[in-house]
C-alpha positions as CSV (number, residue, x, y, z in Angstrom):
1,M,134.6,-131.8,-192.0
2,D,137.5,-131.0,-189.6
3,K,136.0,-130.2,-186.6
4,S,138.0,-126.7,-186.4
5,K,136.3,-125.3,-189.8
6,Q,132.7,-127.1,-188.8
7,I,129.9,-124.5,-188.3
8,N,126.5,-124.1,-187.6
9,L,124.3,-121.7,-189.3
10,H,120.7,-121.2,-187.2
11,I,118.4,-118.9,-189.4
12,N,115.6,-117.8,-186.7
13,E,112.8,-116.5,-188.9
14,L,112.8,-116.4,-192.7
15,V,109.2,-114.6,-193.9
16,L,108.0,-115.5,-196.9
17,D,105.1,-114.0,-197.9
18,G,103.2,-115.0,-201.0
19,F,104.5,-118.6,-201.5
20,T,102.8,-121.7,-201.6
21,I,103.8,-124.5,-198.9
22,K,105.9,-126.1,-201.6
23,D,107.4,-123.0,-203.0
24,Q,108.4,-122.6,-199.4
25,H,109.8,-126.3,-199.7
26,H,112.0,-125.3,-202.3
27,F,112.9,-122.4,-201.5
28,G,114.5,-123.6,-198.2
29,Q,116.2,-126.4,-199.8
30,A,117.9,-124.0,-202.4
31,L,118.8,-121.5,-199.7
32,Q,120.3,-124.2,-198.1
33,M,122.4,-125.9,-200.6
34,E,123.6,-122.4,-202.0
35,L,124.7,-121.6,-198.2
36,Q,126.3,-124.9,-198.0
37,R,128.2,-124.9,-201.8
38,L,129.2,-121.2,-200.7
39,L,131.0,-122.0,-197.3
40,A,132.5,-125.0,-199.0
41,E,134.1,-123.3,-201.9
42,Q,134.6,-120.0,-200.7
43,G,135.0,-120.8,-196.9
44,I,133.7,-118.5,-193.6
45,P,133.1,-114.8,-194.6
46,S,135.7,-112.4,-192.8
47,G,132.6,-111.0,-191.3
48,L,132.5,-114.4,-189.4
49,H,135.7,-115.0,-188.3
50,N,135.8,-112.9,-184.6
51,S,132.4,-113.4,-183.1
52,G,130.5,-115.5,-185.8
53,A,127.3,-114.2,-184.1
54,V,125.0,-112.1,-186.3
55,A,122.3,-110.5,-184.9
56,R,120.6,-109.1,-187.9
57,L,121.4,-109.6,-191.6
58,D,119.2,-107.5,-194.2
59,G,119.5,-109.2,-197.9
60,G,117.6,-106.3,-199.5
61,E,114.8,-106.4,-201.8
62,L,115.1,-109.0,-204.5
63,N,112.9,-108.4,-207.8
64,H,111.1,-111.5,-209.0
65,A,111.5,-112.0,-212.4
66,P,109.2,-113.6,-214.9
67,G,110.2,-116.8,-215.1
68,N,112.0,-116.9,-211.8
69,N,111.3,-120.0,-209.7
70,S,111.1,-120.6,-205.6
71,A,114.3,-122.5,-206.3
72,Q,116.3,-119.7,-208.2
73,L,114.9,-117.1,-205.3
74,G,116.1,-119.2,-202.6
75,V,119.8,-119.1,-204.4
76,Q,119.7,-115.6,-204.8
77,V,118.9,-115.3,-201.0
78,A,121.4,-117.4,-200.3
79,Q,124.1,-115.3,-202.2
80,R,122.8,-112.5,-200.6
81,I,123.1,-114.0,-197.4
82,Y,126.7,-115.0,-197.7
83,G,127.6,-111.4,-199.4
84,G,126.2,-109.9,-196.2
85,F,128.4,-111.8,-193.8
86,G,131.6,-110.3,-195.2
87,R,130.5,-106.9,-194.5
């Protein structure tokens, strides 16, 4: 990746109540992979072009549908995070 397009994303805190350690790991991996995919395919969202710093981003509530696993939830949260940057 070109240095001028390299970004560093740091998530200070992510609270996952009700998840097992294994599910937390799967969730985190899926979240990271989906954010990487979105950034690579769709580029840096407009909300990050100026300062690049976001103090807090609320992803809203997710409805956990029966059959959804922790990785699927991680993808959904990543998509909400990415969408929130554009505001």
